[in-house]
Legacy VTK file of the C-alpha trace (Angstrom):
# vtk DataFile Version 3.0
C-alpha trace
ASCII
DATASET POLYDATA
POINTS 479 float
158.914 114.452 126.495
155.287 114.526 125.337
154.086 115.343 121.824
153.481 119.015 122.604
157.005 119.382 124.001
158.325 117.540 120.954
156.641 120.025 118.625
157.984 122.895 120.734
161.510 121.503 120.381
161.104 121.240 116.603
159.831 124.802 116.431
162.678 126.122 118.543
165.398 124.242 116.699
163.979 124.305 113.166
167.014 126.141 111.842
169.383 123.337 112.847
167.004 120.763 111.327
166.935 122.673 108.043
170.735 122.973 108.156
171.092 119.185 108.536
168.669 118.604 105.645
170.615 121.000 103.422
173.869 119.325 104.427
172.462 115.896 103.538
171.228 117.227 100.193
174.624 118.799 99.536
176.502 115.574 100.232
174.021 113.572 98.160
174.256 116.051 95.269
178.047 115.996 95.372
178.108 112.210 95.223
175.317 111.992 92.646
176.607 114.539 90.163
180.246 113.453 90.358
179.558 109.767 89.720
179.985 108.388 86.213
176.549 107.663 84.709
175.787 103.994 84.016
173.569 102.844 81.117
171.652 99.599 80.953
170.532 97.528 77.972
168.194 94.530 78.265
167.637 91.396 76.212
165.439 88.361 76.668
165.817 84.653 75.861
163.436 81.738 75.944
164.437 78.250 77.075
162.807 75.311 75.308
163.040 71.585 75.933
162.906 68.755 73.417
159.576 67.151 74.360
160.525 63.929 72.602
162.684 63.124 75.590
159.994 63.900 78.154
156.706 62.210 79.044
154.499 65.205 78.302
154.492 68.907 77.567
153.784 69.917 81.184
156.798 68.047 82.419
158.878 69.697 79.683
157.684 73.149 80.785
158.466 72.375 84.423
161.879 71.117 83.404
162.553 74.305 81.423
161.453 76.510 84.329
163.850 74.727 86.660
166.605 75.041 84.085
165.855 78.789 83.708
166.708 79.446 87.357
170.046 77.683 86.893
170.913 79.461 83.656
170.069 82.861 85.157
173.045 82.238 87.419
175.179 81.128 84.488
174.648 84.535 82.827
176.707 86.087 85.620
179.425 83.443 85.549
183.070 84.268 84.823
183.109 81.423 82.290
180.688 83.186 79.966
182.294 86.543 80.745
185.708 85.213 79.734
184.362 84.129 76.311
182.719 87.528 75.700
185.836 89.364 76.899
188.134 87.467 74.552
185.835 87.726 71.533
185.266 91.454 71.902
188.805 92.156 73.107
187.581 94.004 76.164
190.176 95.481 78.540
188.320 94.759 81.763
188.751 91.528 83.706
186.285 88.646 83.434
185.240 89.210 87.062
184.455 92.884 86.455
182.576 92.050 83.248
180.544 89.362 85.004
179.606 91.812 87.761
177.961 94.093 85.203
175.544 91.394 84.058
172.286 90.626 85.747
169.615 88.056 84.962
166.224 87.198 86.360
163.604 84.644 85.435
160.171 85.962 84.528
157.842 84.459 87.123
156.172 81.143 86.164
157.912 81.074 82.774
161.142 79.880 81.221
161.985 83.398 80.047
165.250 84.940 81.231
165.728 88.687 81.076
169.392 89.657 80.777
170.701 93.160 81.476
174.145 94.703 81.124
175.454 98.033 82.492
178.213 100.158 81.010
179.461 103.757 81.067
178.881 104.018 77.314
175.303 103.486 76.130
176.392 102.102 72.745
178.812 99.661 74.360
176.093 98.574 76.766
173.827 97.621 73.872
176.570 95.977 71.808
177.920 93.844 74.654
174.415 92.880 75.818
173.536 91.681 72.281
176.753 89.760 71.815
176.642 88.209 75.298
173.086 87.028 74.722
174.016 85.369 71.434
177.046 83.831 73.098
174.876 82.592 75.924
172.626 80.605 73.565
175.604 78.645 72.211
177.053 78.406 75.722
173.839 76.735 76.890
173.979 74.385 73.919
177.502 73.421 74.899
176.415 72.684 78.444
173.432 70.602 77.338
174.980 68.697 74.415
175.537 65.055 75.379
179.182 64.148 75.159
182.222 63.379 77.163
182.478 65.008 80.551
184.466 68.195 80.615
184.082 69.238 76.960
180.548 70.636 77.076
181.346 73.838 78.873
184.150 74.833 76.575
182.795 73.883 73.161
180.047 75.535 71.252
178.047 72.319 70.904
175.355 71.531 68.400
171.993 73.044 69.303
170.238 70.256 67.412
171.658 67.719 69.863
170.889 69.834 72.944
168.123 68.791 75.328
167.568 72.464 76.306
167.829 75.263 73.813
167.985 79.033 74.351
166.462 81.340 71.754
166.670 85.134 71.688
163.178 86.678 71.830
164.165 90.330 72.314
167.298 91.967 70.972
169.206 94.426 73.147
167.152 97.519 73.884
168.410 101.080 73.572
170.502 101.710 76.675
168.956 104.001 79.285
170.625 105.663 82.232
169.993 103.757 85.457
172.471 105.394 87.796
172.852 107.679 89.488
169.123 108.093 90.159
169.033 111.820 90.927
165.445 111.981 92.169
165.744 108.896 94.361
169.051 110.002 95.834
167.733 113.461 96.708
164.545 112.065 98.216
166.501 109.584 100.326
168.937 112.337 101.358
166.012 114.549 102.402
164.491 111.767 104.514
167.854 111.012 106.114
168.384 114.726 106.763
164.960 115.026 108.418
165.609 112.026 110.670
169.101 113.184 111.577
167.911 116.769 112.116
165.069 115.728 114.396
167.345 113.308 116.243
169.968 116.009 116.729
167.340 118.528 117.877
165.936 116.115 120.457
169.437 115.132 121.615
170.445 118.786 121.999
167.267 119.473 123.951
167.889 116.566 126.306
171.547 117.466 126.805
170.924 121.229 126.970
171.301 122.430 130.567
170.627 126.115 129.930
167.611 128.079 131.141
165.149 128.516 128.282
161.634 128.427 129.702
159.775 129.137 132.942
159.512 125.381 133.448
163.297 125.179 133.654
163.260 127.740 136.464
160.448 125.855 138.202
162.672 122.762 138.308
165.162 124.658 140.485
163.065 126.873 142.745
159.513 127.609 143.784
160.203 131.323 143.341
158.432 132.689 140.241
159.738 134.171 137.039
159.022 137.833 137.749
159.663 139.030 134.198
161.302 138.072 130.943
163.186 140.705 129.009
163.641 140.255 125.276
166.950 140.751 123.539
167.268 144.314 122.286
169.884 145.177 119.687
169.567 148.886 120.567
170.562 148.432 124.212
174.027 149.913 123.680
172.695 153.109 122.155
169.606 153.256 124.394
170.378 151.387 127.639
167.827 153.136 129.886
164.039 153.150 129.912
164.191 156.958 129.696
165.733 156.512 126.237
162.794 154.423 125.011
159.183 155.025 124.092
156.397 154.289 126.527
155.276 151.201 124.603
158.677 149.681 123.876
158.973 145.981 124.656
161.750 146.563 127.200
159.705 149.244 128.941
156.742 146.885 129.219
158.968 144.131 130.622
160.212 146.352 133.439
156.683 147.571 134.142
155.749 143.941 134.612
158.714 143.418 136.931
157.827 146.555 138.919
154.205 145.451 139.238
155.061 141.905 140.261
157.252 143.196 143.082
154.114 144.584 144.710
152.665 141.075 145.023
155.759 139.277 146.325
154.795 139.736 149.980
151.571 141.616 150.688
152.144 141.574 154.454
155.741 142.824 154.320
156.409 144.964 151.280
160.133 144.768 150.369
162.078 148.003 150.771
165.572 146.732 150.000
166.394 144.344 147.166
169.679 142.846 145.997
169.933 142.221 142.265
172.564 139.640 141.352
173.274 136.819 138.929
174.995 133.450 138.988
177.890 134.447 136.735
179.069 137.607 134.935
177.522 138.681 131.647
173.882 138.014 132.541
172.826 141.681 132.399
172.179 142.178 136.124
173.430 145.808 136.152
171.112 146.828 133.313
168.279 145.020 135.073
168.865 146.639 138.462
169.349 150.105 136.924
166.225 149.975 134.770
164.151 148.487 137.588
165.223 151.407 139.786
164.342 153.855 136.981
160.929 152.188 136.554
160.249 152.503 140.286
161.374 156.134 140.343
159.085 156.957 137.420
156.052 156.056 139.557
157.031 158.738 142.069
158.505 156.400 144.652
161.591 157.698 146.455
164.102 155.198 145.068
167.847 154.764 145.603
170.174 152.469 143.684
173.480 151.492 145.288
176.330 150.249 143.126
177.786 147.647 145.485
179.740 145.877 142.747
183.045 147.285 143.951
185.005 145.118 141.517
183.332 146.077 138.225
181.058 149.072 138.935
178.866 150.160 136.018
175.741 151.811 137.423
177.088 155.381 137.390
178.482 155.124 133.861
175.205 153.624 132.649
173.293 156.563 134.091
175.844 159.088 132.874
176.955 160.085 136.401
180.302 160.475 138.159
181.540 157.065 139.430
184.418 158.506 141.503
182.255 159.666 144.424
180.033 157.138 146.111
179.868 154.294 148.592
183.559 153.823 149.362
184.278 157.552 149.678
181.398 157.896 152.148
182.547 154.855 154.151
186.074 156.220 154.623
184.729 159.646 155.577
185.959 161.599 152.570
182.438 162.857 151.909
179.087 162.915 153.630
176.552 160.380 152.459
174.066 163.045 151.323
176.815 164.630 149.229
177.800 161.257 147.725
174.276 160.578 146.478
173.633 161.867 142.941
170.343 162.338 141.094
169.511 161.077 137.613
167.591 164.056 136.261
165.603 162.212 133.577
163.949 159.852 136.072
164.495 161.417 139.504
166.348 158.293 140.635
168.859 158.742 143.464
172.184 157.025 142.837
174.977 156.028 145.210
177.855 155.077 142.925
180.600 152.684 143.975
183.323 155.289 144.489
186.984 154.400 144.317
187.807 150.716 143.864
189.096 149.234 147.144
191.663 146.398 147.413
189.398 144.384 149.757
185.761 144.632 148.551
184.393 141.687 150.532
185.842 142.930 153.827
184.390 146.397 153.244
180.922 144.997 152.520
181.139 142.802 155.640
182.053 145.697 157.892
179.654 147.062 160.516
179.895 150.589 159.108
178.604 149.348 155.733
175.743 147.497 157.398
174.792 150.567 159.435
174.910 152.779 156.350
172.604 150.520 154.351
170.144 150.361 157.269
170.088 154.164 157.452
169.511 154.463 153.722
166.777 151.848 153.835
164.861 153.865 156.390
165.212 157.015 154.265
163.848 155.647 150.954
160.743 153.866 149.780
162.912 151.372 147.865
166.629 150.641 147.846
168.029 148.584 144.964
171.517 147.132 145.475
173.446 146.094 142.372
175.648 143.253 143.659
178.416 141.197 142.032
177.633 137.700 140.685
177.072 135.028 143.337
179.400 132.286 142.136
182.753 134.048 141.538
182.827 136.033 144.825
181.100 136.153 148.218
180.072 139.838 148.016
176.476 139.191 146.925
175.958 136.640 149.716
177.137 139.228 152.255
174.765 141.877 150.892
171.851 139.422 150.664
171.736 139.175 154.461
171.127 142.946 154.710
168.251 143.077 152.212
164.661 141.883 152.336
165.325 139.550 149.445
167.251 138.787 146.278
166.358 138.725 142.591
168.555 136.572 140.369
169.031 137.546 136.719
169.647 134.667 134.307
170.500 134.926 130.647
168.233 133.021 128.295
169.924 130.004 126.652
173.233 130.934 128.317
172.999 130.456 132.078
172.953 126.772 132.989
170.678 125.052 135.472
173.720 123.980 137.483
174.905 127.582 137.814
171.488 128.804 138.950
171.135 125.896 141.359
174.521 126.646 142.930
173.633 130.353 143.222
170.375 129.471 145.003
172.292 127.164 147.354
174.615 130.017 148.312
171.655 132.193 149.166
170.157 129.396 151.245
173.425 128.999 153.143
173.256 132.600 154.406
169.503 132.495 155.008
168.667 134.968 152.248
165.247 134.985 150.620
164.958 134.543 146.867
162.054 136.665 145.662
162.207 135.529 142.070
164.059 135.205 138.783
164.332 137.560 135.823
165.037 135.883 132.483
167.110 138.294 130.417
168.031 138.580 126.729
165.274 136.259 125.529
165.736 135.471 121.835
162.957 136.591 119.489
162.248 133.037 118.367
161.590 132.131 122.031
159.339 135.109 122.717
156.283 132.869 122.538
157.442 131.063 125.667
157.021 134.247 127.691
154.904 136.833 125.886
151.345 136.793 124.617
151.235 139.573 122.035
153.338 142.024 120.095
153.602 145.729 119.441
154.649 147.717 116.431
156.869 150.588 117.473
159.512 152.981 116.245
162.938 152.200 117.689
165.111 154.938 119.250
167.187 155.052 116.097
164.090 155.975 114.116
163.728 152.630 112.336
160.281 151.155 112.179
160.026 147.559 113.221
158.352 145.045 115.434
159.247 145.192 119.080
160.019 141.998 120.920
156.715 141.863 122.793
154.593 143.274 125.500
155.496 141.270 128.580
152.759 139.371 130.330
153.233 136.559 132.750
152.926 132.947 131.636
152.425 129.855 133.769
154.065 130.168 137.146
154.314 133.985 136.701
152.012 136.821 137.809
150.365 139.006 135.225
150.582 142.777 135.679
LINES 1 480
479 0 1 2 3 4 5 6 7 8 9 10 11 12 13 14 15 16 17 18 19 20 21 22 23 24 25 26 27 28 29 30 31 32 33 34 35 36 37 38 39 40 41 42 43 44 45 46 47 48 49 50 51 52 53 54 55 56 57 58 59 60 61 62 63 64 65 66 67 68 69 70 71 72 73 74 75 76 77 78 79 80 81 82 83 84 85 86 87 88 89 90 91 92 93 94 95 96 97 98 99 100 101 102 103 104 105 106 107 108 109 110 111 112 113 114 115 116 117 118 119 120 121 122 123 124 125 126 127 128 129 130 131 132 133 134 135 136 137 138 139 140 141 142 143 144 145 146 147 148 149 150 151 152 153 154 155 156 157 158 159 160 161 162 163 164 165 166 167 168 169 170 171 172 173 174 175 176 177 178 179 180 181 182 183 184 185 186 187 188 189 190 191 192 193 194 195 196 197 198 199 200 201 202 203 204 205 206 207 208 209 210 211 212 213 214 215 216 217 218 219 220 221 222 223 224 225 226 227 228 229 230 231 232 233 234 235 236 237 238 239 240 241 242 243 244 245 246 247 248 249 250 251 252 253 254 255 256 257 258 259 260 261 262 263 264 265 266 267 268 269 270 271 272 273 274 275 276 277 278 279 280 281 282 283 284 285 286 287 288 289 290 291 292 293 294 295 296 297 298 299 300 301 302 303 304 305 306 307 308 309 310 311 312 313 314 315 316 317 318 319 320 321 322 323 324 325 326 327 328 329 330 331 332 333 334 335 336 337 338 339 340 341 342 343 344 345 346 347 348 349 350 351 352 353 354 355 356 357 358 359 360 361 362 363 364 365 366 367 368 369 370 371 372 373 374 375 376 377 378 379 380 381 382 383 384 385 386 387 388 389 390 391 392 393 394 395 396 397 398 399 400 401 402 403 404 405 406 407 408 409 410 411 412 413 414 415 416 417 418 419 420 421 422 423 424 425 426 427 428 429 430 431 432 433 434 435 436 437 438 439 440 441 442 443 444 445 446 447 448 449 450 451 452 453 454 455 456 457 458 459 460 461 462 463 464 465 466 467 468 469 470 471 472 473 474 475 476 477 478
């Protein structure tokens, strides 16, 4: 994945990235604002050394600096904490009290800065002050010459101590140190960004659905003939005759109609099978509207509903589905009587007729093959709406009778494995794949397929931006 592809992934999945960031901020806010605030008070002491017992002042300073590092550790000892706890009658344990102290030596000095944290700001200041005073006598006890074992438990006499601790700064007014709201939210945002980007890239790598023309190119050399944007008005206005002349869907089918003219200049196709890998890809709407688009140019066009399991062409066009292919095959009606005309477009329609118990056997029969050959010779273009390729063998049977096949795939729904298997089934019967139509392209992915947009009035009368005017991208022909 190069940088341009990386940016494309971020643009396509920005909503999930934002969702992860908001989730991280929510978790951080919940933790931050439910935690008990902690307040910190600071004091400072200065360690001095009796220079009478040292060779010079520099050696005394060096000695004090070394002692300061040791006594910074003593500040956090349970021994000192136990004395403070008992004197102030605190209810916490010596270990817990010691954990709230911190001490650090000011660089290149014998100054020790002591800090104490508590939930109550007044208690933080009081305990810090008392602990610091207690520490000065505690140091005197440790440094007072005497019998081993009594120095750490007695107050000692500072006058006899080699090292003395003096308070230079009393406890400061306690300030809140945790939780740090700004820091926590900033860190949460950064974590959310990293997790969001990581999740977006992982989803892109693991995503096996068809999203761009490049994904189709990985599976077949056949081009993307057209890409049809998702249209929320398709239920109320399923046909091109229900739309305006500059609607995005109308433009997409004009592109598809135009591209068909360039598929094979030497042998113009006269019979096409429209199918899909699996159900729900929109192949019936595609085949019906392609046939309408062809009929609107004045070409003598017939659409055959050969999906004998779930026929929908006649109902989509508002025609009678009871009379059609199966009734003509069994001799109940003549073929010219079975063919209906869609008045709005002039399209001729051969509906499916009654549902048979054995659709595949009927489509494989010689009488069906002869009928389709007769119809092919009588029309400029015959469009056959076939069942999906993977669930049943019907489309493979019909593909052998046609000049070629167009596969409809649903954007971000049909997987590469499904399309690959569908192509393999066509190859097994020697059928020719003319191309792929990408259907129901999401608006946020329009840029992958379309160059510019139109403003139009929808069939319902609402004014809004149409999906796009379809023009071919890389690997696709431009009308």
